[in-house]
PDB file of N, CA, C and O in Angstrom:
ATOM      1  N   MET A   1      -5.776 -98.305  61.509  1.00  0.00           N
ATOM      2  CA  MET A   1      -6.879 -99.127  61.377  1.00  0.00           C
ATOM      3  C   MET A   1      -7.015 -99.770  62.765  1.00  0.00           C
ATOM      4  O   MET A   1      -6.142-100.392  63.370  1.00  0.00           O
ATOM      5  N   ALA A   2      -8.549 -99.446  63.244  1.00  0.00           N
ATOM      6  CA  ALA A   2      -9.146-100.411  64.255  1.00  0.00           C
ATOM      7  C   ALA A   2      -9.341-101.415  64.229  1.00  0.00           C
ATOM      8  O   ALA A   2      -9.877-101.972  63.271  1.00  0.00           O
ATOM      9  N   ASP A   3      -9.026-101.897  65.121  1.00  0.00           N
ATOM     10  CA  ASP A   3      -9.352-103.908  65.095  1.00  0.00           C
ATOM     11  C   ASP A   3     -11.146-104.098  65.136  1.00  0.00           C
ATOM     12  O   ASP A   3     -11.692-103.811  66.201  1.00  0.00           O
ATOM     13  N   ASN A   4     -11.978-104.559  64.020  1.00  0.00           N
ATOM     14  CA  ASN A   4     -12.914-105.072  64.571  1.00  0.00           C
ATOM     15  C   ASN A   4     -12.661-106.389  64.818  1.00  0.00           C
ATOM     16  O   ASN A   4     -13.259-106.970  63.913  1.00  0.00           O
ATOM     17  N   GLY A   5     -12.223-107.062  65.386  1.00  0.00           N
ATOM     18  CA  GLY A   5     -12.364-108.458  65.481  1.00  0.00           C
ATOM     19  C   GLY A   5     -12.877-109.083  63.968  1.00  0.00           C
ATOM     20  O   GLY A   5     -12.307-108.931  62.888  1.00  0.00           O
ATOM     21  N   ILE A   6     -14.233-109.889  64.269  1.00  0.00           N
ATOM     22  CA  ILE A   6     -14.577-110.824  63.333  1.00  0.00           C
ATOM     23  C   ILE A   6     -15.461-110.287  62.696  1.00  0.00           C
ATOM     24  O   ILE A   6     -16.166-111.055  62.042  1.00  0.00           O
ATOM     25  N   LEU A   7     -15.758-108.907  62.630  1.00  0.00           N
ATOM     26  CA  LEU A   7     -16.999-108.601  62.317  1.00  0.00           C
ATOM     27  C   LEU A   7     -17.907-108.379  60.941  1.00  0.00           C
ATOM     28  O   LEU A   7     -19.073-108.054  60.719  1.00  0.00           O
ATOM     29  N   ALA A   8     -16.246-108.877  59.789  1.00  0.00           N
ATOM     30  CA  ALA A   8     -16.723-108.691  58.854  1.00  0.00           C
ATOM     31  C   ALA A   8     -16.807-110.150  58.283  1.00  0.00           C
ATOM     32  O   ALA A   8     -16.941-110.291  57.068  1.00  0.00           O
ATOM     33  N   LEU A   9     -16.737-111.195  59.077  1.00  0.00           N
ATOM     34  CA  LEU A   9     -17.568-112.320  58.690  1.00  0.00           C
ATOM     35  C   LEU A   9     -18.926-112.709  59.345  1.00  0.00           C
ATOM     36  O   LEU A   9     -19.356-113.860  59.419  1.00  0.00           O
ATOM     37  N   VAL A  10     -19.540-111.590  59.808  1.00  0.00           N
ATOM     38  CA  VAL A  10     -21.003-111.649  60.195  1.00  0.00           C
ATOM     39  C   VAL A  10     -21.477-110.846  59.207  1.00  0.00           C
ATOM     40  O   VAL A  10     -20.914-109.854  58.745  1.00  0.00           O
ATOM     41  N   PRO A  11     -22.911-111.467  58.784  1.00  0.00           N
ATOM     42  CA  PRO A  11     -23.171-111.219  57.619  1.00  0.00           C
ATOM     43  C   PRO A  11     -24.305-109.965  57.909  1.00  0.00           C
ATOM     44  O   PRO A  11     -25.015-109.921  58.914  1.00  0.00           O
ATOM     45  N   GLY A  12     -24.312-109.145  57.009  1.00  0.00           N
ATOM     46  CA  GLY A  12     -25.019-107.885  57.054  1.00  0.00           C
ATOM     47  C   GLY A  12     -26.562-107.913  57.826  1.00  0.00           C
ATOM     48  O   GLY A  12     -26.944-107.242  58.785  1.00  0.00           O
ATOM     49  N   HIS A  13     -27.162-108.768  57.169  1.00  0.00           N
ATOM     50  CA  HIS A  13     -28.611-108.952  58.146  1.00  0.00           C
ATOM     51  C   HIS A  13     -28.954-109.680  59.721  1.00  0.00           C
ATOM     52  O   HIS A  13     -30.000-109.980  60.297  1.00  0.00           O
ATOM     53  N   CYS A  14     -27.546-109.779  60.056  1.00  0.00           N
ATOM     54  CA  CYS A  14     -27.543-109.930  61.390  1.00  0.00           C
ATOM     55  C   CYS A  14     -26.920-109.054  62.024  1.00  0.00           C
ATOM     56  O   CYS A  14     -27.231-109.060  63.215  1.00  0.00           O
ATOM     57  N   VAL A  15     -25.992-108.116  61.682  1.00  0.00           N
ATOM     58  CA  VAL A  15     -25.559-106.798  62.356  1.00  0.00           C
ATOM     59  C   VAL A  15     -27.208-106.287  62.827  1.00  0.00           C
ATOM     60  O   VAL A  15     -27.872-106.005  63.825  1.00  0.00           O
ATOM     61  N   GLY A  16     -27.319-106.413  61.154  1.00  0.00           N
ATOM     62  CA  GLY A  16     -29.020-105.000  61.363  1.00  0.00           C
ATOM     63  C   GLY A  16     -30.039-106.194  62.416  1.00  0.00           C
ATOM     64  O   GLY A  16     -30.704-105.765  63.359  1.00  0.00           O
ATOM     65  N   GLY A  17     -30.014-107.187  62.173  1.00  0.00           N
ATOM     66  CA  GLY A  17     -31.206-107.742  62.829  1.00  0.00           C
ATOM     67  C   GLY A  17     -30.562-107.473  64.451  1.00  0.00           C
ATOM     68  O   GLY A  17     -31.350-106.843  65.157  1.00  0.00           O
ATOM     69  N   ALA A  18     -29.598-107.760  64.951  1.00  0.00           N
ATOM     70  CA  ALA A  18     -29.307-107.983  66.194  1.00  0.00           C
ATOM     71  C   ALA A  18     -29.143-106.240  66.715  1.00  0.00           C
ATOM     72  O   ALA A  18     -29.114-106.010  67.924  1.00  0.00           O
ATOM     73  N   SER A  19     -29.042-105.062  65.688  1.00  0.00           N
ATOM     74  CA  SER A  19     -29.277-103.669  66.207  1.00  0.00           C
ATOM     75  C   SER A  19     -30.582-103.253  67.095  1.00  0.00           C
ATOM     76  O   SER A  19     -30.693-102.610  68.138  1.00  0.00           O
ATOM     77  N   SER A  20     -31.908-104.160  65.880  1.00  0.00           N
ATOM     78  CA  SER A  20     -33.460-103.854  66.549  1.00  0.00           C
ATOM     79  C   SER A  20     -33.144-104.147  68.126  1.00  0.00           C
ATOM     80  O   SER A  20     -34.133-103.814  68.780  1.00  0.00           O
ATOM     81  N   GLU A  21     -32.077-104.670  68.979  1.00  0.00           N
ATOM     82  CA  GLU A  21     -32.635-105.443  70.235  1.00  0.00           C
ATOM     83  C   GLU A  21     -31.724-104.072  71.135  1.00  0.00           C
ATOM     84  O   GLU A  21     -31.468-104.105  72.338  1.00  0.00           O
ATOM     85  N   LEU A  22     -31.431-103.167  70.374  1.00  0.00           N
ATOM     86  CA  LEU A  22     -30.774-101.705  71.130  1.00  0.00           C
ATOM     87  C   LEU A  22     -31.992-101.014  71.386  1.00  0.00           C
ATOM     88  O   LEU A  22     -33.037-101.248  70.780  1.00  0.00           O
ATOM     89  N   PRO A  23     -31.827 -99.959  72.498  1.00  0.00           N
ATOM     90  CA  PRO A  23     -32.437 -99.096  72.888  1.00  0.00           C
ATOM     91  C   PRO A  23     -32.541 -97.852  71.648  1.00  0.00           C
ATOM     92  O   PRO A  23     -31.498 -97.873  70.994  1.00  0.00           O
ATOM     93  N   PRO A  24     -33.213 -97.108  71.302  1.00  0.00           N
ATOM     94  CA  PRO A  24     -33.397 -96.130  70.365  1.00  0.00           C
ATOM     95  C   PRO A  24     -31.902 -95.469  70.540  1.00  0.00           C
ATOM     96  O   PRO A  24     -31.238 -95.714  71.548  1.00  0.00           O
ATOM     97  N   ALA A  25     -31.504 -94.769  69.681  1.00  0.00           N
ATOM     98  CA  ALA A  25     -30.621 -93.941  69.029  1.00  0.00           C
ATOM     99  C   ALA A  25     -31.016 -92.760  69.836  1.00  0.00           C
ATOM    100  O   ALA A  25     -32.161 -92.470  69.490  1.00  0.00           O
ATOM    101  N   GLY A  26     -30.502 -91.771  70.952  1.00  0.00           N
ATOM    102  CA  GLY A  26     -30.634 -90.654  70.960  1.00  0.00           C
ATOM    103  C   GLY A  26     -30.063 -89.717  72.000  1.00  0.00           C
ATOM    104  O   GLY A  26     -29.105 -90.307  72.501  1.00  0.00           O
ATOM    105  N   PRO A  27     -30.203 -88.608  72.515  1.00  0.00           N
ATOM    106  CA  PRO A  27     -29.054 -88.063  73.381  1.00  0.00           C
ATOM    107  C   PRO A  27     -29.302 -88.491  74.700  1.00  0.00           C
ATOM    108  O   PRO A  27     -28.277 -88.566  75.377  1.00  0.00           O
ATOM    109  N   ASP A  28     -30.901 -88.953  75.574  1.00  0.00           N
ATOM    110  CA  ASP A  28     -30.728 -89.666  76.768  1.00  0.00           C
ATOM    111  C   ASP A  28     -29.540 -91.290  76.706  1.00  0.00           C
ATOM    112  O   ASP A  28     -29.497 -92.020  77.696  1.00  0.00           O
ATOM    113  N   GLN A  29     -28.814 -91.567  75.615  1.00  0.00           N
ATOM    114  CA  GLN A  29     -27.699 -92.743  75.457  1.00  0.00           C
ATOM    115  C   GLN A  29     -26.242 -92.202  75.754  1.00  0.00           C
ATOM    116  O   GLN A  29     -25.258 -92.933  75.872  1.00  0.00           O
ATOM    117  N   ALA A  30     -26.236 -90.476  75.884  1.00  0.00           N
ATOM    118  CA  ALA A  30     -24.801 -90.110  75.983  1.00  0.00           C
ATOM    119  C   ALA A  30     -24.171 -90.485  76.765  1.00  0.00           C
ATOM    120  O   ALA A  30     -22.944 -90.542  76.693  1.00  0.00           O
ATOM    121  N   GLY A  31     -24.935 -90.878  77.830  1.00  0.00           N
ATOM    122  CA  GLY A  31     -24.166 -91.249  78.847  1.00  0.00           C
ATOM    123  C   GLY A  31     -23.337 -92.780  79.185  1.00  0.00           C
ATOM    124  O   GLY A  31     -22.379 -93.044  79.912  1.00  0.00           O
ATOM    125  N   GLN A  32     -24.483 -93.888  77.998  1.00  0.00           N
ATOM    126  CA  GLN A  32     -23.693 -94.764  77.753  1.00  0.00           C
ATOM    127  C   GLN A  32     -23.510 -95.194  76.290  1.00  0.00           C
ATOM    128  O   GLN A  32     -24.453 -95.653  75.645  1.00  0.00           O
ATOM    129  N   PRO A  33     -22.091 -95.014  75.701  1.00  0.00           N
ATOM    130  CA  PRO A  33     -22.409 -94.945  74.140  1.00  0.00           C
ATOM    131  C   PRO A  33     -22.045 -96.398  73.676  1.00  0.00           C
ATOM    132  O   PRO A  33     -21.974 -96.592  72.463  1.00  0.00           O
ATOM    133  N   GLU A  34     -21.796 -97.496  74.592  1.00  0.00           N
ATOM    134  CA  GLU A  34     -21.657 -98.368  74.053  1.00  0.00           C
ATOM    135  C   GLU A  34     -22.647 -99.468  74.325  1.00  0.00           C
ATOM    136  O   GLU A  34     -23.333 -99.064  75.264  1.00  0.00           O
ATOM    137  N   HIS A  35     -22.995-100.490  74.011  1.00  0.00           N
ATOM    138  CA  HIS A  35     -24.084-101.818  73.745  1.00  0.00           C
ATOM    139  C   HIS A  35     -23.452-102.730  73.419  1.00  0.00           C
ATOM    140  O   HIS A  35     -22.575-102.623  72.562  1.00  0.00           O
ATOM    141  N   GLN A  36     -23.717-103.774  73.975  1.00  0.00           N
ATOM    142  CA  GLN A  36     -23.365-105.429  73.247  1.00  0.00           C
ATOM    143  C   GLN A  36     -24.742-105.998  73.407  1.00  0.00           C
ATOM    144  O   GLN A  36     -25.735-105.780  74.101  1.00  0.00           O
ATOM    145  N   VAL A  37     -24.205-107.179  72.054  1.00  0.00           N
ATOM    146  CA  VAL A  37     -25.494-107.841  71.834  1.00  0.00           C
ATOM    147  C   VAL A  37     -24.817-108.945  71.294  1.00  0.00           C
ATOM    148  O   VAL A  37     -23.949-108.880  70.424  1.00  0.00           O
ATOM    149  N   VAL A  38     -25.291-110.079  71.901  1.00  0.00           N
ATOM    150  CA  VAL A  38     -24.951-111.749  71.482  1.00  0.00           C
ATOM    151  C   VAL A  38     -25.633-112.467  70.972  1.00  0.00           C
ATOM    152  O   VAL A  38     -26.696-112.857  71.455  1.00  0.00           O
ATOM    153  N   LEU A  39     -25.076-112.874  69.645  1.00  0.00           N
ATOM    154  CA  LEU A  39     -26.500-113.434  68.737  1.00  0.00           C
ATOM    155  C   LEU A  39     -25.974-114.722  68.317  1.00  0.00           C
ATOM    156  O   LEU A  39     -24.754-114.871  68.385  1.00  0.00           O
ATOM    157  N   PHE A  40     -26.776-115.782  67.846  1.00  0.00           N
ATOM    158  CA  PHE A  40     -26.245-116.861  66.881  1.00  0.00           C
ATOM    159  C   PHE A  40     -25.960-116.711  65.682  1.00  0.00           C
ATOM    160  O   PHE A  40     -26.945-116.333  65.047  1.00  0.00           O
ATOM    161  N   VAL A  41     -24.633-116.892  64.791  1.00  0.00           N
ATOM    162  CA  VAL A  41     -24.364-116.282  63.849  1.00  0.00           C
ATOM    163  C   VAL A  41     -24.169-118.114  62.994  1.00  0.00           C
ATOM    164  O   VAL A  41     -23.116-118.735  63.132  1.00  0.00           O
ATOM    165  N   PRO A  42     -25.362-118.693  62.181  1.00  0.00           N
ATOM    166  CA  PRO A  42     -25.327-120.105  61.340  1.00  0.00           C
ATOM    167  C   PRO A  42     -23.332-120.133  61.328  1.00  0.00           C
ATOM    168  O   PRO A  42     -22.646-120.810  62.094  1.00  0.00           O
ATOM    169  N   THR A  43     -22.823-119.223  60.264  1.00  0.00           N
ATOM    170  CA  THR A  43     -21.841-119.713  59.754  1.00  0.00           C
ATOM    171  C   THR A  43     -20.327-119.661  60.725  1.00  0.00           C
ATOM    172  O   THR A  43     -19.183-120.073  60.533  1.00  0.00           O
ATOM    173  N   VAL A  44     -20.838-119.115  61.552  1.00  0.00           N
ATOM    174  CA  VAL A  44     -19.260-118.524  62.819  1.00  0.00           C
ATOM    175  C   VAL A  44     -20.005-119.267  64.029  1.00  0.00           C
ATOM    176  O   VAL A  44     -19.220-120.043  64.573  1.00  0.00           O
ATOM    177  N   GLY A  45     -20.846-119.269  64.421  1.00  0.00           N
ATOM    178  CA  GLY A  45     -21.566-119.553  66.151  1.00  0.00           C
ATOM    179  C   GLY A  45     -21.796-118.357  66.561  1.00  0.00           C
ATOM    180  O   GLY A  45     -21.931-117.422  65.772  1.00  0.00           O
ATOM    181  N   ALA A  46     -21.912-118.163  68.506  1.00  0.00           N
ATOM    182  CA  ALA A  46     -22.132-117.523  68.931  1.00  0.00           C
ATOM    183  C   ALA A  46     -21.229-115.976  68.957  1.00  0.00           C
ATOM    184  O   ALA A  46     -20.061-116.021  69.344  1.00  0.00           O
ATOM    185  N   VAL A  47     -21.777-114.755  68.567  1.00  0.00           N
ATOM    186  CA  VAL A  47     -20.827-113.482  68.772  1.00  0.00           C
ATOM    187  C   VAL A  47     -21.295-112.407  69.094  1.00  0.00           C
ATOM    188  O   VAL A  47     -22.147-111.674  68.592  1.00  0.00           O
ATOM    189  N   ARG A  48     -20.601-112.354  70.080  1.00  0.00           N
ATOM    190  CA  ARG A  48     -20.946-111.017  70.959  1.00  0.00           C
ATOM    191  C   ARG A  48     -20.449-109.660  69.826  1.00  0.00           C
ATOM    192  O   ARG A  48     -19.342-109.590  69.292  1.00  0.00           O
ATOM    193  N   ILE A  49     -21.682-108.573  69.637  1.00  0.00           N
ATOM    194  CA  ILE A  49     -21.173-107.119  68.764  1.00  0.00           C
ATOM    195  C   ILE A  49     -21.304-106.058  69.607  1.00  0.00           C
ATOM    196  O   ILE A  49     -22.078-105.845  70.540  1.00  0.00           O
ATOM    197  N   THR A  50     -20.467-105.463  69.150  1.00  0.00           N
ATOM    198  CA  THR A  50     -19.883-104.228  69.638  1.00  0.00           C
ATOM    199  C   THR A  50     -20.830-102.836  69.147  1.00  0.00           C
ATOM    200  O   THR A  50     -20.293-102.174  68.259  1.00  0.00           O
ATOM    201  N   TYR A  51     -21.661-102.528  69.451  1.00  0.00           N
ATOM    202  CA  TYR A  51     -22.025-101.254  69.051  1.00  0.00           C
ATOM    203  C   TYR A  51     -22.025 -99.841  69.742  1.00  0.00           C
ATOM    204  O   TYR A  51     -22.476 -99.699  70.879  1.00  0.00           O
ATOM    205  N   ARG A  52     -21.563 -98.927  69.099  1.00  0.00           N
ATOM    206  CA  ARG A  52     -21.116 -97.221  69.375  1.00  0.00           C
ATOM    207  C   ARG A  52     -22.071 -96.882  69.062  1.00  0.00           C
ATOM    208  O   ARG A  52     -22.736 -97.496  68.228  1.00  0.00           O
ATOM    209  N   LEU A  53     -22.518 -95.614  69.719  1.00  0.00           N
ATOM    210  CA  LEU A  53     -23.258 -94.378  69.089  1.00  0.00           C
ATOM    211  C   LEU A  53     -22.367 -93.429  68.582  1.00  0.00           C
ATOM    212  O   LEU A  53     -21.248 -93.086  68.964  1.00  0.00           O
ATOM    213  N   SER A  54     -23.383 -92.906  67.235  1.00  0.00           N
ATOM    214  CA  SER A  54     -22.542 -91.867  66.726  1.00  0.00           C
ATOM    215  C   SER A  54     -23.316 -91.002  66.097  1.00  0.00           C
ATOM    216  O   SER A  54     -24.536 -91.140  66.005  1.00  0.00           O
ATOM    217  N   SER A  55     -22.588 -89.938  65.565  1.00  0.00           N
ATOM    218  CA  SER A  55     -23.233 -88.718  64.813  1.00  0.00           C
ATOM    219  C   SER A  55     -22.927 -88.225  63.673  1.00  0.00           C
ATOM    220  O   SER A  55     -21.812 -88.293  63.155  1.00  0.00           O
ATOM    221  N   TYR A  56     -23.754 -87.776  63.282  1.00  0.00           N
ATOM    222  CA  TYR A  56     -23.574 -86.736  61.828  1.00  0.00           C
ATOM    223  C   TYR A  56     -24.273 -86.000  61.756  1.00  0.00           C
ATOM    224  O   TYR A  56     -25.257 -86.070  62.493  1.00  0.00           O
ATOM    225  N   ASN A  57     -24.126 -84.859  60.791  1.00  0.00           N
ATOM    226  CA  ASN A  57     -24.970 -83.848  60.757  1.00  0.00           C
ATOM    227  C   ASN A  57     -25.271 -84.034  59.132  1.00  0.00           C
ATOM    228  O   ASN A  57     -24.572 -84.469  58.216  1.00  0.00           O
ATOM    229  N   HIS A  58     -26.251 -83.654  59.171  1.00  0.00           N
ATOM    230  CA  HIS A  58     -26.811 -83.366  57.689  1.00  0.00           C
ATOM    231  C   HIS A  58     -27.875 -81.808  57.170  1.00  0.00           C
ATOM    232  O   HIS A  58     -29.079 -81.607  57.009  1.00  0.00           O
ATOM    233  N   GLY A  59     -26.805 -81.104  57.073  1.00  0.00           N
ATOM    234  CA  GLY A  59     -27.776 -79.589  56.692  1.00  0.00           C
ATOM    235  C   GLY A  59     -27.801 -79.373  58.339  1.00  0.00           C
ATOM    236  O   GLY A  59     -26.882 -79.558  59.138  1.00  0.00           O
ATOM    237  N   LYS A  60     -28.780 -79.047  58.512  1.00  0.00           N
ATOM    238  CA  LYS A  60     -28.698 -78.076  60.381  1.00  0.00           C
ATOM    239  C   LYS A  60     -29.074 -79.183  61.064  1.00  0.00           C
ATOM    240  O   LYS A  60     -28.769 -79.032  62.247  1.00  0.00           O
ATOM    241  N   SER A  61     -29.434 -79.901  60.926  1.00  0.00           N
ATOM    242  CA  SER A  61     -29.584 -81.436  61.996  1.00  0.00           C
ATOM    243  C   SER A  61     -28.744 -82.426  62.207  1.00  0.00           C
ATOM    244  O   SER A  61     -28.195 -82.998  61.265  1.00  0.00           O
ATOM    245  N   ARG A  62     -28.534 -82.761  63.496  1.00  0.00           N
ATOM    246  CA  ARG A  62     -27.577 -83.469  63.977  1.00  0.00           C
ATOM    247  C   ARG A  62     -28.306 -84.837  64.071  1.00  0.00           C
ATOM    248  O   ARG A  62     -29.387 -84.726  64.650  1.00  0.00           O
ATOM    249  N   TYR A  63     -27.995 -86.172  63.636  1.00  0.00           N
ATOM    250  CA  TYR A  63     -28.450 -87.550  63.514  1.00  0.00           C
ATOM    251  C   TYR A  63     -27.843 -88.576  64.375  1.00  0.00           C
ATOM    252  O   TYR A  63     -26.642 -88.735  64.158  1.00  0.00           O
ATOM    253  N   LEU A  64     -28.439 -89.436  65.449  1.00  0.00           N
ATOM    254  CA  LEU A  64     -27.910 -90.488  66.205  1.00  0.00           C
ATOM    255  C   LEU A  64     -27.654 -91.543  65.591  1.00  0.00           C
ATOM    256  O   LEU A  64     -27.971 -91.510  64.402  1.00  0.00           O
ATOM    257  N   HIS A  65     -27.067 -92.735  66.055  1.00  0.00           N
ATOM    258  CA  HIS A  65     -27.218 -93.888  65.101  1.00  0.00           C
ATOM    259  C   HIS A  65     -26.224 -95.060  65.829  1.00  0.00           C
ATOM    260  O   HIS A  65     -25.326 -94.675  66.577  1.00  0.00           O
ATOM    261  N   TRP A  66     -26.355 -95.978  65.667  1.00  0.00           N
ATOM    262  CA  TRP A  66     -25.637 -96.948  66.716  1.00  0.00           C
ATOM    263  C   TRP A  66     -24.955 -97.835  65.121  1.00  0.00           C
ATOM    264  O   TRP A  66     -25.782 -98.335  64.358  1.00  0.00           O
ATOM    265  N   GLY A  67     -23.861 -97.903  64.882  1.00  0.00           N
ATOM    266  CA  GLY A  67     -23.073 -98.326  64.389  1.00  0.00           C
ATOM    267  C   GLY A  67     -22.432 -99.847  65.140  1.00  0.00           C
ATOM    268  O   GLY A  67     -22.639 -99.684  66.343  1.00  0.00           O
ATOM    269  N   ALA A  68     -21.896-100.938  64.980  1.00  0.00           N
ATOM    270  CA  ALA A  68     -21.512-101.772  64.777  1.00  0.00           C
ATOM    271  C   ALA A  68     -19.980-101.858  64.507  1.00  0.00           C
ATOM    272  O   ALA A  68     -19.512-101.900  63.369  1.00  0.00           O
ATOM    273  N   GLU A  69     -19.235-101.881  65.653  1.00  0.00           N
ATOM    274  CA  GLU A  69     -17.562-101.398  65.760  1.00  0.00           C
ATOM    275  C   GLU A  69     -16.724-103.051  65.980  1.00  0.00           C
ATOM    276  O   GLU A  69     -15.675-103.215  65.357  1.00  0.00           O
ATOM    277  N   HIS A  70     -17.068-103.799  66.562  1.00  0.00           N
ATOM    278  CA  HIS A  70     -16.252-104.813  67.086  1.00  0.00           C
ATOM    279  C   HIS A  70     -17.107-106.374  67.016  1.00  0.00           C
ATOM    280  O   HIS A  70     -18.336-106.403  67.076  1.00  0.00           O
ATOM    281  N   ALA A  71     -16.485-107.312  66.917  1.00  0.00           N
ATOM    282  CA  ALA A  71     -17.381-108.684  66.957  1.00  0.00           C
ATOM    283  C   ALA A  71     -16.334-109.810  67.404  1.00  0.00           C
ATOM    284  O   ALA A  71     -15.199-110.052  66.993  1.00  0.00           O
ATOM    285  N   GLU A  72     -17.042-110.353  68.295  1.00  0.00           N
ATOM    286  CA  GLU A  72     -16.090-111.731  68.485  1.00  0.00           C
ATOM    287  C   GLU A  72     -16.540-112.953  68.510  1.00  0.00           C
ATOM    288  O   GLU A  72     -17.693-113.065  68.095  1.00  0.00           O
ATOM    289  N   ARG A  73     -16.024-113.906  68.856  1.00  0.00           N
ATOM    290  CA  ARG A  73     -16.584-115.206  69.178  1.00  0.00           C
ATOM    291  C   ARG A  73     -17.258-115.348  70.769  1.00  0.00           C
ATOM    292  O   ARG A  73     -16.791-114.568  71.599  1.00  0.00           O
ATOM    293  N   VAL A  74     -18.257-116.237  71.198  1.00  0.00           N
ATOM    294  CA  VAL A  74     -18.495-116.312  72.482  1.00  0.00           C
ATOM    295  C   VAL A  74     -17.893-117.805  72.709  1.00  0.00           C
ATOM    296  O   VAL A  74     -17.909-118.313  73.831  1.00  0.00           O
TER     297      VAL A  74
END
């Protein structure tokens, strides 16, 4: 089981909202597959969320997306 820190304490709308600060997920991001965003969560305080570039296949197409992987208090 992977250690995701306090990610479970961060509401989903905060995780989704912070992902808008990330660059568009695409093949040009393969050289830097991790990004971090610092945000303030009212119930937790300042949090740094680490996002990792992931991919999935649907039919013959391959899609890339950012997925929240870890969160920690700052």
